[in-house]
C-alpha positions, 0 to 999 in steps of 0.5 A: 727665273729672270734675275732682279737687278741689284740696283733698281733705278725706278720704284712703284708707288708701293715701293716708294711708299715702303721705303719712304714711309709716306702713305701711297695717298700722300705720294699721290698728293705730292705728285698732283701738287708738283712736288714729285713726278713720275713716268707712266708705263704702257700699262699706266703704272706710275714709275718713280726714279730712285732719286724721288726718295730723297725728295720725299725725305726732303718734303717730309723734313720740311713739313715736320718743321712746319714749312707749307707744301707751297713754299716747299714746291717753290723751293724744289722748282728753283733747283736746276733741272728739278734735281734731287735736293742736297745737303747744301740745298737743305742748308741754304733753304733751312736758313731762308726759312728760319725767320718764318720759323722764328716768327711762328714760334713766337706766335705759338708762344703767345697762343700758349701764354694767352690761351687761358685768358681767351677761354676764361673771357668766353666771348671770342668777339673780342674788343680786347682779346689778345689772340684775335685782336690784340690792342684792338687793332680792328676796333676802328674799322669793324664792329660786332662780334667777329673772329679775326684772321691774321691777315686782317680780314674778318669772318662773321662768327 
């Protein structure tokens, strides 16, 4: 019977899933989005370098604090030679993401504080809704019943 190496340098997608806690479908998605990479065997099976475990942990930690995958991908792409993120990388990137997270926390606090008012008015059309149209910023350019997205473009309700 052949000996199994003490330290495996490549993992199957199933092994990576089991070790990282990420679903196989999530790993396939991460790969499709350019967050992780694999090589293919002659049988066309994926093999992930062992360092991918740390990349997946990095991705999942960033996702848990609300960082979008596109932002995570951009951060990983800036690492030299697509190396695995280090503790120092995480510290640098998390500092850069802090302002974005603080802004989201403020928005969520505002949503929480005004959610009852919004449901209470019942209209969601919002000449004066504190959630969709704070201070009637859209009143000068738009009329009618609309839900406003944060970037200022309206969509018909």
